[in-house]
N, C-alpha and C positions, 0 to 999 in steps of 0.2 A: 679447750683451754680458754679461760677468760682473759681478755686483754684490757688492762687498766689504762685510762686516759688521764694524762697529767694536765692540770689547768695552768696555762701560762699567765704569770702575773705581769701587769703593766701599769704605767702611770695613768691616772685619770686626768681628764681635762682640768679639773680644779687644781690638782697637784702641779701640773705643768704651768698653769697660770700663776700659782704661788711662786714657783721657781723663777719664772720670768720677771715677776715683780721684784723679787729679791735681787736678781741680777741688775735690773734697772736701777734700783736704789743704790747698789754698790757702785755702778758706773757713774750715777749722778753725784754720789759722794766724792768719788775720785776727781771728777771734773770740777766740782765746787771747791775742793781742796786746792786744785791747781790754780783756779781763779783767785782764791784768797792768797796763795803764795805769790802769784804774779802781782796782784795789787799791792802787797806788802813790799815787793821789790821796787815798784814804782814810787811808793811813799818814801822808802828809804833813800831813793835817788833824789827826790825833791828835798828831803830833809838835809842833804848835803848842801843844797843851796842856802837853806836857812842857817846852817851852822857856819858856813864860810862867810855869809853876809854879816851875821852877828859878830864873828871874829874880826872881820875887816873893820867894821864900825868901832868895835872896842879898841882896836889898834890905833885907828885914826883919832879917837877921843884921847887916848893916852899920849901919843907921840906926834899928833898933828901932821901925819903923813900916811900915805898908802903903803901897806906892807909890800916889799919888793921894790917899790919906787922910792922908798925912804932914803934920802941923801945923807942921813945921819945915823943910819942903823948901827954903825960900828961904835957909836958913842953912847949907846943906851945901857951899857953894862951887862949885856947878854953873856951868859956863861956858856962857853963852848967846851964840850967834853972832848977828851983825847980820842982822836980818830974821826971826829965829826968834821964836816966841811967848814971852810972859813966863811965869815960874814962878809957880804959884799954890799956896798951902798948902791942904791938906785940913782937915776939921774935927776929925780925930783921934778919931772915935767908934768906930774899929775895923772899919768897913765901907767898901768902895769903892763909893760911891753913884753912881747914874746908870745903872741897869741897862737902861734902854730907849734909851740913847744909843749910837750906833755909830761916831762920829768919822770920817765918810767923807772929810772934807777939813779944811783948816786953819781954816775958818770954822764948822765944826760943833761948837758947844759947847766951845770950847777951854779954858774955865775949869772945866769939870765934873771931878769926881774921876776918872771913868772915862777921859776923854781925857788928863787930867794924869797918870794912871797910866802911859800909854804914854810920856809925856814924861819923867817921873821915871826910869823904867827906862832910857831912852835916854841921858839926861844922865849917869846913873851907870855907863853902859857895859854894862848887862846885856842889852840887845837893840839891834838896828839898826833903821833906818827914819828917817822924817822927822817931826819935831816931835810934835804930839799926834795925828797920823793913825794909825788902826788898821791893823794888818797885814791882808793878805787871805788867804783860804784857796783851795784849788784848785777849789772849786765855785762861785766867783764872789762870795761874800760876804766879810764881815770877821770878825776875831777880836778880842774885847775881854776885858779883865780887870776884873771888877766883881762886886758882890754880886748874885746872880741874882734880883732882885726882880721881874723880868718873868715869872717862873714861879710860879703860885699855890702857896702852902704850901711853898715851897722857900726856906729861910732859911739863909744862910751868909755869913761875912764877905767871902769872895771866891770866885770861880769863873772858869773860862775859858768864855766863851760864843761860839758860832759863830752869826753872823747868816746866814739863808737857806742852811742846809745841807739837802741833799736827804734825803727819807725813808730811802732806801737807805743812804746814807753814815752818817747819824745812828744808824740801827739797827745797822749793822755795827760801829761804834765801841762802842755800848752792849753788844752781845753779846760783844765781845772784852774789854772792860775793866770792865763793870758787870754788872747783872742782866738785861739784854736787854729792859727795859720802860721806856717813855718816861715813866711816871707814878710810878716809885719808884726808890730807889737814889741813887747819887751823881751820875748823869747823867739829866737830865730835859728835856722840851720844854714850851713853852707851849701846844702842841697834841700830839696823840698820833701821833708819827711811826711808832710800832710798828704801829698799825692802818693808817696811810697806806702803809706799806711793802708791805703785803699786796696792795694794789690798784694803787698807782702809785709805785714806788720812785724814779722820777726827778722826782717833783713835790715841793713843799715844803709840808708840813702845819704844821710848827712853824717860825714865823719865827725863834725863838730856841731853841737847844739848848745847855744848860749842863752842865758837869761841875765839881763842887767840887774845890778844891785839897786 
């Protein structure tokens, strides 16, 4: 009786090489996409600085005062809708006080200058949003406009501060728009995000990262 032998089919080296190339391209595409998404998040975070700065200068030009610090905010004819918080005047000392307040919700220090700064800007049409609540940034924290008193030896009438910005994001913004150091220049942190970025860029070393207007 004759016994037939079946020939086993397999992949050639060329076919395996093609598959590996395709897998490499797919992985490279995913990584590139993640990089683009991350860079867009950093850009959007910095854009909040530009938006708040433009809004602050617009308010100053119109009312001759800093939002939040405005001692005459209740006299500007702002229209408060039913259920919205009350307008509170600032003390007019030339600083937006309340640097360690982040205005997470309507009940979070609504009468403070830093939270009222959000409200004054919204009532005057310079930014959008709800009441005294801070805007958020793409890394999960909030954005405030205030004097950066949370950062030692960093004195300015106003700054845009990001709460809980990752080391990598803070360092990338600092490198792009300042001197690349968390302890000097116009952008600083209440902890050294520059050093933190070298070991863990996705962690949060500085609870607050601020850039002066």
